[in-house]
N, C-alpha and C positions, 0 to 999 in steps of 0.2 A: 560247528556245524557239522563235520567231519563224524565225531559219534551220533550226532541225531540221523544222518544217512546208515549207517550201521545200523542201528535200532531197527529202520524201518525196513529193511534189508532181512531182518530176523537175528540180530544180534549175537549173540552167544550162542543158541541153538543151530545158526545156521554154519555160522563162522568159527565156534567151538573154540571161541576165546572171548574175555568181554571187549564190549564194543572199543575201550580206551586203548585197546591193544591190537586193534587193528589196523595197519597203513592203508587207507584204501586205495590212493595209487598201485600199490605194490599186488594190491590184491586185485585191482582191475586187469594187472598185467599176467597175473598169474590165472587169471580167471575165476571171475567168483561162483561158488557153492550157487549148482541149482536151484536149493532150498533157498537162497536169498531173492529167486525170482518169485517162486511159489509164498513168499510173505509179505513183497511187495504187492502182488497182486491181489493178495486177500482183502489188504487196507483199502486198495484202490478200487474192490469190488469190480475185476476185472474179469472177463471170459476168457477162455481158449483162445479164441484168435485175436483178441485186443491185445494178451498175453504175448502170443507169437510176434506181433505186427509191435509192438514194442521192443524188441529184440531184434528185429530184421530178419527173424527165422519162419519157415512154414509152421504150420501144426503140428505135422509129424515129428519134425524135427524138435518142438517142442517136448511132443509126447516122450521121446526118445530120452529126452535131460532128466524127469522124473524120478526121483530116487536114487538110490544107490552111491551116493558122495558123487555126483558128476559134476564138471567144471564146463561155467561158459565160455564161448570163446571170447578172444578180445576186445572183439566189437561189440557182440552182445556185450559182455561185462561192461563195455564205457555208458553204450545205452543205457542199461539199466541203471546204473548210476546217475546218470543225467537225471531219468525222470524221478530215481530218489530225492537227488540236491532238490530238484525243483520243486518237488508235494512237500520235503520240510519247508522249506522258505516259504511254498502258498500257505502250508499251515500257520507260520508263524502271521504272515499278513493278514489271511483271512481269520485268524482265530479258533480253527478246528478243523480235526483233519477231515469231517465228514464234509465241511463246505469246501474244505482243498480238493478233496477226492472229486465232488462234485463242477467244482470250478472249471478243472483239468480236462473233462469231458465236454463240456458247453462249446457249440462254435463260438467264435467270437468276431465284432466287425473290426475289432483292432488287427487280426491276423487273416485279414480276407474271409473271412466265414469259417477257417477252419481252428478245430478246438485244439488247447494250447498242447493235450497229450500227443495230439497229429504232427501239432508242430515241431517236437523235440527230437524229431526225426532227423534232424540237420542242425548245424554247428549255427547255422541263420538262423532258423527258427527258434532255437533256444534261447540265443541274444535276443530276439525279439519279446519270449515271454519272460524273461531275466526284465529287460527294459519295463514291460507290460506290469508286473509285480511290483518293482521301483514305484512307476507313475503311482498304483495305485496306495502305497503305504504312506507316500507324502500325498495324498489328495490331491496327483494333477490328473490320474485316468479315471474315466467316469464310469 
């Protein structure tokens, strides 16, 4: 799955090397390239405000990160990698990128009306989203 996570965050164009040559844990600790956020934002059809929320930064800070080989903070990198990981998993379970992107944005009763994307802001929310995807995969969750 690590290779798929790198791919949805821009692959070689964002990281400067093939996905199978990127150690995600090290990349997060170094700070992911800002281009990785742009790539995932495009796949998920997120607005600038939504992208900023995913990273846990203001829109102004997000704007300052664009272009020029800048890197995200460790915290923002971790949040982005978390969203990318769940997006890859949702794509597997829902069988298409379009379905996964739409599902991530829809409010969900299992998450007390919160969207999976919003729930990913915390570790606990991420656990709930992962549990929900596992249940969906095995037909337990409707």
